[in-house]
C-alpha positions, 0 to 999 in steps of 0.5 A: 499499499501507498501511503497517500493513497486511499484504502478504497483505492484497494477495495478495503470493505468492511471486512478487509478493514476488520482485518487490517484494524486487527493486524495494525493493532497486533503490530502496534501493540495497541487497539487500533479501532475500524472506525479510524480507518474510516475517518482516516482513509490512508495510512498517511492520514492514520499515521498523522494522528497515531 
């Protein structure tokens, strides 16, 4: 994934968003709610609030 492209560009639907949030939570060692992926729809946007 490129950091400035939206998750929608990669066809991230609700099921994939749940999986992505779970994997991010594991990698970061903290909870990443699925809602954040919709509020901040790219890796760049998400990392700006993390």
